[in-house]
Every structure is written in C-alpha cells, then in structure tokens.
N, C-alpha and C positions, 0 to 999 in steps of 0.2 A: 504494500500500500504506500502510495506517495504521500510525502508530507505536504503541507500547505505553505504558500508564500504570503506572509502578512505584510501589508504596506502600512507602515507606522508613521503617523504624523509626529513631527517634533516642533517644539516652540520656536518662534522666530526670535525670541529674546531669552537670554540665559535665566532670567528670574521669572519666567512665565510657565513653569511646569504645571501650575494650577489650571492652565487652559487645556491640558490633556485629560480626557475623561478617565475616571478610575478604572473602568473595564479595560481600557487600552493599557494602562499601567499593569494591571493583573495579567494581561496577555504577554506583555514584555517579560514579566517575571517567570513565565513558563518556558521561554525560549532559551536555547543554548547556542544558537547560531544566528549571526546577523551579517548582513551585507550593508556597507555604509560608504559614503564618499570619503570620509576620513575616520580611521579607527580611533584616533585620539579623541576627537569630538564625540564619536558614538559612545566610547567608554565613559566620558564625562557625563553625557546624558543618562546612560544606564545607571551610573552611580547615583545620580541625583534622584532617580526613581526609588532609591533604597532597595536595590536588588538584594534578594534574600541569600545570595551566595557570593563568593569572591569573584571579582572580575576575571581572575585567572582561569576560572572554570568556563568562561564564555569565549567562543570563537567569533572574531570579527574579521570579515574579508573586506578589503578596500576595493571600491569601484570608482573608476574615473574614466574620462574620455580616452585615456591611454590604455585601459585594461583590455587585454586580448580576449577574443572569443573563446580561446582555450581556457582562460581563467574563469570566464563566465560558467563554462561547463563544470569546472571544479567547484565553484561556489554553490552549485545546486546539487552536488553529490549527496550532501546530508539529507536533502529532501527526497532524493531518489531512494535513500535508505530508510525513509519513513519519518524523518525528523522534520518538524516545522521550522521555518526560517523567517526572520524578520528583515525587512528592507527599510533602512532608515535614510532619510534625506539629511543633508547638512542642516537645513532649517526649512520647515514647511512640510510639504508632502512629497513622497517619492514619485518619480516619473514626470514631475512638473518642474522644469528648469533644472533638472539634474539627470545623470545618465541612467537612472533606474528603469526607464522604459524598456531598455534592451533586455534586462533581466526578466521583466514581466513578460515580454514576448517569448523569450526562451522558455520560461516556466510554462506558458500556455502550450508551446509546441511539444513539450514533454508530457502534457496531460495533467499538469498540476493545477490545483485549485488556487486561485489568487483572491485574497480577501483584503479589500481596502478598509482600513479602520477610520473612524470618524476624524475628519479634518475640517477645514474652514467652510466648505460648502459642498453641496451634493454634486455640482458639476465637476469639481476637482476630484471627488471620489470616482466618478465615472471616467474622467481622463486618466487618472493614475492607474485604474484597473484595466484600461483599454489596451495598453502596450503601444499606444500611439506616441509620437514624438512630442513630449511636453515642452521641449525647447522652443517650439514654434507655435505654441498655443497662444491665442490672443483673445482677451475679453473685449468685446465691442458691443455697441448698441445699434440696433436697427431702428431707424426712424421711418415711420410710415405716415405719409401726409394724407 
C-alpha cells in the first residue's frame, strides 16, 4: 500500500504558527519524512510545532529548482514503502511559487494519494493539489460590463 503525500501549509511569518490549524499540527507530528525547499527552515518549523520526538528521528529531503528527477524518485521511496510524507513550502503552500508541483505530479503518476491541508484559500488548495505549475499562477479579476 502506498503512503500519502500531505501538502502542508507553513506560516508566512516566523511568529505566526497560530495560523496553522491544530489538525495540521497533529498530522505533522505523525510524519517521519518531509520534502522541503530548505531542510534548515523545515526543521525550525517542525521544532516550533513541538514535535513529540527528536528532530534527528525525522528525514528531510531538500527540493529546489536544481534537484534532479532522480532525486525526486528517491524522495518518494518512503511513500512507495507505505510511509506518509509531508511536503513543506518555505513559506505559504507547497506547489505555489515553489518547486513542489513537480513532486505532486510525480506522486500522482505513481498512484499516490495527494492530500492538501488547509491553507489560505480553497483555490490555493486546488492549485497545490493539481500538480500544475504554481510558479505561473496569477490571481486576477474578470470585469464584466
């Protein structure tokens, strides 16, 4: 059975952990594997959630625009072995203005369930779970006369 890929929102400001719903924090506490833009920032965020085990027990893979497709495959091996994985953005939501969309697409291609957790709006939840390129997403208004 494949593990799930959880798309985890992170606060835009260091002192805004209170903006993350409690059930998201509880989910974070259940995960042992994370993919993040920067491991150092991810560990800082995880520590702030009062993780119930040592950070040394957590695996954090770094994902940037320079990460190879071979590495992406490696990052999802834990999910292929049945473990759930969390995808963290540097700030905000994964897949929107960060390289997380590539991991989401790969997870879908492997038949994994992708679960976006509550972020700032429902349209962002849909975008981050779509696997579409969030780098080029644009909010705009349509005016009809």
